[in-house]
C-alpha positions as CSV (number, residue, x, y, z in Angstrom):
1,M,115.9,143.0,45.3
2,K,114.3,145.7,46.3
3,F,112.3,148.2,44.3
4,T,114.4,151.4,45.2
5,E,117.7,149.6,44.1
6,F,115.7,150.2,40.6
7,T,116.8,154.4,39.2
8,F,113.3,154.9,38.7
9,K,111.5,158.4,38.4
10,P,110.3,159.8,41.8
11,Y,106.6,159.5,41.2
12,I,106.9,155.7,40.4
13,Q,108.6,155.2,43.5
14,E,106.0,156.7,45.4
15,A,103.5,154.6,43.1
16,L,105.0,151.7,44.7
17,A,105.6,152.6,48.0
18,D,101.3,153.4,47.7
19,L,100.7,149.4,46.8
20,N,103.6,148.2,49.6
21,F,106.0,146.9,46.8
22,I,109.1,146.3,48.7
23,E,110.6,143.3,47.1
24,A,110.6,142.7,43.2
25,T,109.5,139.2,41.8
26,E,112.4,136.8,40.5
27,V,110.5,138.3,36.9
28,Q,110.7,141.5,37.6
29,E,114.5,141.4,39.1
30,R,116.0,139.9,36.2
31,L,113.5,141.5,33.1
32,I,113.1,145.1,34.7
33,P,117.1,145.8,33.6
34,I,116.7,144.5,30.0
35,V,113.4,146.3,28.9
36,L,114.9,149.3,30.5
37,E,118.0,149.0,27.9
38,G,115.3,149.1,25.1
39,R,115.8,145.7,24.2
40,D,113.1,143.6,22.5
41,L,112.3,140.9,24.4
42,V,110.2,137.3,24.9
43,G,109.7,136.8,28.8
44,E,108.3,133.1,29.6
45,S,106.7,132.9,32.9
46,K,103.5,131.5,34.4
47,T,100.7,133.2,35.2
48,G,100.9,135.4,38.7
49,S,104.3,135.9,38.4
50,G,104.5,139.6,38.0
51,K,104.9,140.4,34.6
52,T,102.2,143.3,34.6
53,H,104.4,145.6,36.7
54,T,107.6,143.9,35.0
55,F,106.7,146.3,31.6
56,L,104.6,148.8,33.1
57,L,107.2,150.1,35.6
58,P,110.2,150.6,32.6
59,I,107.5,151.6,30.1
60,F,106.4,155.0,32.9
61,Q,110.2,155.2,33.6
62,E,110.8,155.8,30.0
63,L,107.6,158.0,29.1
64,D,108.0,161.0,27.8
65,E,105.2,163.1,29.5
66,T,105.1,166.6,27.4
67,A,104.6,164.4,24.3
68,T,101.0,164.8,23.0
69,S,100.5,161.8,20.7
70,P,100.8,157.5,21.4
71,Q,103.9,156.0,22.9
72,V,103.1,152.4,23.7
73,V,100.5,150.0,22.4
74,I,99.8,147.1,24.9
75,T,97.3,144.1,24.0
76,A,95.6,141.2,26.5
77,P,93.8,138.8,24.8
78,S,90.7,139.5,27.4
79,R,88.7,142.5,28.4
80,E,88.8,141.2,32.2
81,L,92.7,141.0,31.4
82,A,93.4,144.3,29.5
83,T,91.1,146.4,32.9
84,Q,93.5,144.5,35.0
85,I,96.7,146.4,33.4
86,Y,94.5,149.2,32.5
87,Q,93.9,149.9,36.8
88,A,97.3,149.2,37.6
89,A,98.7,151.5,35.0
90,R,96.4,154.3,35.8
91,Q,97.5,153.6,39.8
92,I,101.2,154.5,39.0
93,A,99.7,157.3,36.6
94,Q,98.2,159.5,39.5
95,F,101.1,160.2,41.2
96,A,103.2,161.9,38.5
97,P,103.8,165.4,38.5
98,S,102.5,166.2,34.7
99,D,98.8,164.4,33.5
100,I,99.8,161.3,32.1
101,R,96.5,160.2,29.7
102,V,96.0,155.9,29.6
103,A,93.1,154.8,27.9
104,N,91.2,150.9,27.9
105,Y,90.0,149.9,24.5
106,V,87.7,146.7,24.6
107,G,84.5,145.2,23.3
108,G,81.6,146.3,24.7
109,T,82.5,149.7,25.9
110,D,80.8,152.9,24.0
111,K,82.7,153.3,20.9
112,A,81.5,156.4,19.7
113,R,82.5,158.4,23.1
114,Q,86.1,157.3,22.4
115,V,86.0,158.5,19.0
116,E,85.0,161.5,20.1
117,K,87.2,161.9,22.7
118,L,90.2,160.7,20.3
119,A,89.5,163.4,18.2
120,S,90.4,166.0,20.6
121,Q,93.4,164.3,22.6
122,Q,95.3,160.7,22.0
123,P,96.3,159.0,24.9
124,H,99.8,158.4,26.0
125,I,99.2,154.6,26.8
126,I,97.1,152.5,25.1
127,I,95.8,149.3,26.4
128,G,93.1,147.2,25.6
129,T,91.9,143.9,23.3
130,P,93.3,143.4,19.4
131,G,89.9,143.7,17.9
132,R,88.9,147.3,19.7
133,I,92.4,148.4,18.8
134,Y,92.9,147.9,15.5
135,D,88.9,148.8,14.7
136,L,90.1,152.7,15.9
137,V,93.2,152.3,14.2
138,E,92.1,151.8,11.0
139,S,89.4,153.7,11.4
140,G,91.7,156.5,11.1
141,H,90.6,157.5,15.0
142,L,93.5,156.0,16.8
143,S,97.3,157.2,15.8
144,I,99.9,154.9,16.8
145,H,102.5,155.1,14.2
146,T,104.3,157.2,17.0
147,A,104.4,154.3,19.6
148,K,107.7,153.8,20.8
149,T,106.8,150.5,22.8
150,F,104.3,147.6,22.2
151,V,103.5,144.8,24.3
152,V,101.9,141.4,23.8
153,D,100.6,140.1,26.9
154,E,99.4,136.4,27.5
155,A,100.5,135.8,23.8
156,D,100.1,132.1,24.2
157,M,96.2,132.7,25.0
158,T,96.2,135.6,21.9
159,L,97.0,133.0,20.0
160,D,94.5,130.0,21.3
161,M,91.6,132.9,21.2
162,G,92.2,133.2,17.5
163,F,93.7,137.1,17.7
164,L,97.1,136.9,16.6
165,A,96.1,137.7,13.3
166,T,94.8,140.9,14.7
167,V,98.0,141.6,17.0
168,D,99.8,140.9,13.3
169,K,97.4,143.8,12.1
170,I,98.2,146.5,14.9
171,A,102.1,145.4,14.6
172,A,102.2,146.2,10.6
173,R,100.7,150.0,11.7
174,L,103.6,150.4,14.2
175,P,107.1,152.0,13.1
176,K,110.1,149.6,12.5
177,D,112.4,150.8,15.3
178,L,110.2,150.2,17.9
179,Q,110.7,147.9,21.5
180,F,108.6,144.9,21.1
181,L,107.7,143.0,24.4
182,V,106.2,139.5,24.0
183,F,105.2,137.9,27.6
184,S,103.4,134.6,27.5
185,A,103.2,131.4,30.1
186,T,104.3,129.3,27.4
187,I,105.9,129.9,24.3
188,P,104.3,127.2,21.8
189,Q,105.4,126.5,18.0
190,K,102.7,128.3,15.9
191,L,103.9,131.8,18.0
192,Q,107.6,131.4,16.5
193,P,106.7,132.4,13.4
194,F,105.3,136.1,14.4
195,L,108.2,136.7,16.9
196,K,110.9,136.4,14.1
197,K,108.8,138.7,11.6
198,Y,108.7,141.2,14.4
199,L,111.6,141.1,16.6
200,A,115.2,141.6,16.3
201,N,117.4,139.6,18.2
202,P,115.3,138.9,21.0
203,V,116.1,138.4,24.8
204,M,114.6,134.8,25.6
205,E,114.3,134.6,29.2
206,Q,112.1,131.9,31.1
207,I,111.3,132.2,34.6
208,K,110.3,128.8,36.5
209,T,108.4,130.3,38.8
210,K,109.2,128.5,42.7
211,T,106.5,128.5,45.1
212,V,107.5,130.8,47.8
213,I,105.0,130.0,50.3
214,S,106.3,128.7,53.5
215,D,105.9,125.2,54.4
216,T,104.7,126.1,57.5
217,I,101.7,127.1,56.6
218,D,98.5,124.9,56.2
219,N,96.8,125.8,52.8
220,W,92.9,124.8,52.8
221,L,90.2,124.6,49.8
222,V,86.7,125.3,50.7
223,S,84.2,125.1,48.4
224,T,81.3,128.2,48.8
225,K,78.7,125.6,47.2
226,G,76.3,128.4,46.6
227,R,76.0,129.6,50.3
228,D,76.2,133.4,51.8
229,K,79.6,134.0,52.1
230,N,79.2,136.3,54.7
231,A,77.7,133.5,57.0
232,Q,80.1,131.5,55.6
233,I,82.9,133.4,56.9
234,Y,81.4,134.0,60.7
235,E,81.1,130.2,60.5
236,I,84.8,129.6,59.9
237,S,86.1,132.5,62.5
238,Q,84.0,130.6,65.2
239,A,85.4,127.1,64.3
240,L,89.0,129.0,64.0
241,Q,88.9,131.2,67.2
242,P,92.1,132.6,66.2
243,Y,95.0,134.5,67.5
244,L,94.6,137.5,64.8
245,A,93.2,136.5,61.4
246,M,93.5,138.5,58.0
247,I,90.5,138.1,55.7
248,F,91.5,139.6,52.0
249,V,88.8,140.8,49.8
250,N,89.1,142.0,46.0
251,T,87.1,144.9,46.0
252,K,86.8,148.1,48.4
253,T,83.2,147.7,48.6
254,R,83.5,144.0,49.2
255,A,85.4,145.3,52.2
256,D,82.6,147.3,53.8
257,E,79.9,145.2,53.2
258,L,82.1,142.2,55.5
259,H,83.2,144.4,57.9
260,S,79.7,145.4,58.7
261,Y,78.4,142.1,58.7
262,L,81.4,140.8,61.2
263,T,81.3,143.8,62.5
264,A,77.3,143.2,63.5
265,Q,78.1,139.4,64.3
266,G,79.7,140.9,67.5
267,L,83.3,140.4,66.1
268,K,86.4,142.5,66.8
269,V,87.0,143.6,62.4
270,A,89.5,146.4,61.7
271,K,89.1,147.5,58.0
272,I,92.5,148.6,55.6
273,H,91.5,149.8,52.2
274,G,92.5,152.3,49.5
275,D,89.9,154.5,50.7
276,I,91.3,154.8,54.5
277,A,93.0,158.6,54.7
278,P,96.3,157.9,56.0
279,R,95.9,159.0,59.4
280,E,93.0,156.9,60.0
281,R,95.0,154.0,58.7
282,K,98.2,154.3,60.8
283,R,95.4,154.9,64.2
284,I,93.9,151.3,63.1
285,M,97.6,149.6,62.8
286,N,98.6,150.9,66.6
287,Q,95.0,149.3,67.3
288,V,95.9,146.1,65.8
289,K,99.4,145.8,67.1
290,N,98.0,146.4,70.6
291,L,95.6,143.5,69.9
292,D,92.3,145.6,70.1
293,Y,91.6,143.3,67.2
294,E,91.0,140.0,66.1
295,Y,90.4,140.5,62.3
296,I,91.3,142.6,59.8
297,V,89.3,142.6,56.5
298,A,91.4,144.3,53.8
299,T,92.1,144.7,50.0
300,D,95.5,143.6,48.3
301,L,97.0,147.1,49.6
302,A,97.8,145.2,52.6
303,A,98.8,142.0,51.3
304,R,102.3,143.4,50.4
305,G,104.7,145.1,52.7
306,I,102.6,145.4,56.0
307,D,104.1,143.3,58.4
308,I,102.1,142.3,61.2
309,E,103.1,140.2,64.3
310,G,101.0,136.9,65.1
311,V,98.6,136.7,62.1
312,S,97.3,132.9,62.7
313,H,95.0,132.7,60.1
314,V,94.3,134.0,56.5
315,I,90.7,133.6,54.8
316,N,90.7,134.5,51.4
317,D,87.1,136.0,50.6
318,A,88.3,135.4,46.8
319,I,91.2,134.4,44.9
320,P,92.8,137.6,43.7
321,Q,92.2,138.8,40.2
322,D,95.6,139.4,40.0
323,L,96.8,135.4,40.9
324,S,100.3,137.5,42.3
325,F,98.6,138.7,45.0
326,F,97.7,135.4,46.2
327,V,101.2,134.4,47.3
328,H,101.5,138.1,49.0
329,R,98.0,137.3,50.9
330,V,99.1,133.7,52.4
331,G,102.5,135.0,53.3
332,R,101.0,137.1,56.0
333,T,100.7,133.8,57.8
334,G,103.4,131.3,59.0
335,R,105.9,133.8,59.1
336,N,109.4,133.3,60.8
337,G,108.8,129.7,61.2
338,L,105.9,130.0,63.0
339,A,102.6,127.8,62.1
340,G,99.7,129.6,59.9
341,T,96.9,128.6,57.9
342,A,95.4,130.1,55.1
343,I,92.1,129.5,53.7
344,T,90.8,130.4,50.3
345,L,86.9,130.2,49.7
346,Y,86.5,128.8,45.9
347,Q,83.7,128.7,43.7
348,P,83.3,125.8,40.3
349,S,84.3,129.2,38.1
350,D,87.8,129.2,40.2
351,D,88.9,126.1,38.9
352,S,91.3,127.3,35.9
353,D,93.0,130.1,38.2
354,I,93.2,127.5,40.9
355,R,94.9,125.3,38.5
356,E,97.3,128.0,37.4
357,L,98.6,128.3,41.2
358,E,98.7,124.6,41.4
359,K,101.5,124.9,38.2
360,I,103.5,127.4,40.5
361,G,103.5,124.3,43.2
362,I,101.1,125.5,45.5
363,A,99.4,122.4,46.9
364,F,95.8,122.7,48.5
365,V,94.0,120.6,50.8
366,P,90.4,120.5,50.7
367,K,88.2,120.8,53.1
368,V,84.6,121.1,54.7
369,L,83.4,122.2,57.7
370,K,81.2,120.7,59.7
371,D,79.7,120.4,63.3
372,G,81.9,123.5,63.8
373,E,85.2,121.5,62.5
374,F,87.4,121.4,59.3
375,Q,87.5,117.8,58.2
376,E,89.1,116.5,55.1
377,T,86.9,115.7,52.0
378,Y,87.1,115.0,48.2
379,D,88.9,116.5,45.6
380,R,87.2,118.8,43.5
381,D,88.5,116.3,40.4
382,R,86.6,113.3,41.8
383,R,84.5,113.1,39.0
384,A,86.9,113.2,36.5
385,N,89.0,110.5,38.9
386,R,86.0,108.3,39.2
387,E,85.9,108.1,35.2
388,K,89.3,107.2,34.6
389,T,89.4,104.3,37.5
390,R,85.7,103.1,36.9
391,E,85.6,99.2,36.3
392,K,85.7,98.8,32.5
393,L,82.5,96.7,31.3
394,D,83.1,93.6,29.5
395,T,82.4,93.8,25.4
396,E,78.7,92.0,26.4
397,M,77.9,94.0,29.2
398,L,78.2,97.4,27.3
399,G,76.1,96.4,24.5
400,L,73.4,95.2,26.7
401,V,73.9,98.6,28.7
402,K,73.9,100.5,25.4
403,K,70.5,98.5,24.2
404,K,69.1,99.8,27.5
405,K,69.6,103.4,26.9
406,K,68.0,103.5,23.8
407,K,64.3,104.7,22.9
408,I,62.3,101.3,23.1
409,K,59.2,99.3,24.1
410,P,59.2,99.4,27.6
411,G,58.4,94.9,28.1
412,Y,61.6,95.2,26.2
413,K,63.5,97.4,28.4
414,K,62.7,94.8,31.3
415,K,64.0,92.0,29.1
416,I,67.4,94.0,28.8
417,Q,67.8,95.2,32.6
418,W,67.0,91.1,33.3
419,A,69.8,90.2,31.2
420,V,72.2,92.9,32.8
421,E,71.4,91.7,36.0
422,E,71.5,87.7,35.1
423,K,74.9,88.5,33.6
424,R,76.3,90.6,36.6
425,R,75.3,87.9,39.0
426,K,76.9,85.1,36.6
427,T,80.0,86.7,37.0
428,R,79.6,87.3,41.1
429,R,78.8,83.3,41.5
430,A,81.7,82.7,39.1
431,E,84.0,84.8,41.1
432,N,82.6,83.2,44.3
433,R,83.6,79.6,42.8
434,A,86.7,80.8,42.0
435,R,87.4,82.3,45.4
436,G,86.2,79.3,47.3
437,R,88.1,77.0,45.1
438,A,91.6,78.8,46.0
439,E,90.6,78.8,49.8
440,R,89.7,74.6,49.6
441,K,93.2,74.6,47.9
442,A,95.1,76.8,50.6
443,K,93.6,74.6,53.0
444,K,94.7,71.5,51.8
445,Q,98.8,72.8,51.4
446,T,98.2,72.9,55.4
447,F,97.6,69.9,56.0
């Protein structure tokens, strides 16, 4: 389903066009109509399925831009998630014909400044972490009694992090006749009492996300290992020799930095991000079509909607902050049944995001670049797997090893070491004798 099929306000359609959002995800297609009906909703779907715009688009559709009081409260369990929602909301709000006030209240920010601003003007849309929002509500500075919609995003994480009690306090300050929207990757049993307390006959929707990456795409993981990523991406480019490669980055600043570096190395590199003027962007796209460039450094602005023929490789400079963009990035290659390769650079801190992507069916193959060629390498979970499959020591050996680890006199340590080694030698001799007997028995049977 295309976004143009929804009857959104013109400025919302402009915002979607700016993002190059053309096709709605399954979550958006199924849940946006329910939210627009004003029903309470519990939406269960995995991270990266497009939940943020599932609730933001209907919120802006129903928003009264002429009102002066808050109409929407959105909570997220972390500062980073709240800020991502805020940035997505600001992107839509900037296209509105009148001023839509969107505020982000998270811990670690200047509370005094927020209080000062609230004294003169309340936001239309309140986004933030439960602790800071409730702090401002309890102090009387933030007024939420006029809100029409309350969104609890990542409810299971909110529960796990111990914030559900604070969300409960916020909900208690809201009017009874508001729309309650809960989004979560899972719906644990401990969340049920909260849902029953506040939601009136909610629609319960579970979206089992299917992978949408083409079978023709090789999906590789490459560890940065603390290396300079600019140099590493240049080495990768030399090994690939692509027909056309798109290199995705998370910020405009990073796009500028990487573009300058690769250009200085003599590569033909285009650059596309939100600060590129429309006329300049059109010129660049025409040059890309004329094969004037081998590489395109782009932010996620280019991940959706831009159909560039002949993209042989996609390189992710980093995993996208919004995991839903991963599929859109990788989907730039392997189109129309052609082969493609997607390479994602990662570091240990990305492991949880990689696991989330694997949960929706994305399979990664770990690779390492050696002597100018990509080779398969160990799985990133090799240490945990090795622990699981490690040979179990017998009781006597285990006791000796434990004794050896204790802080004891050096002479005794040598004795323990000798005992451990002697035990191992005896075990090997016994195994060799058993093997020899088996071989001799087998020979007798053949004669």
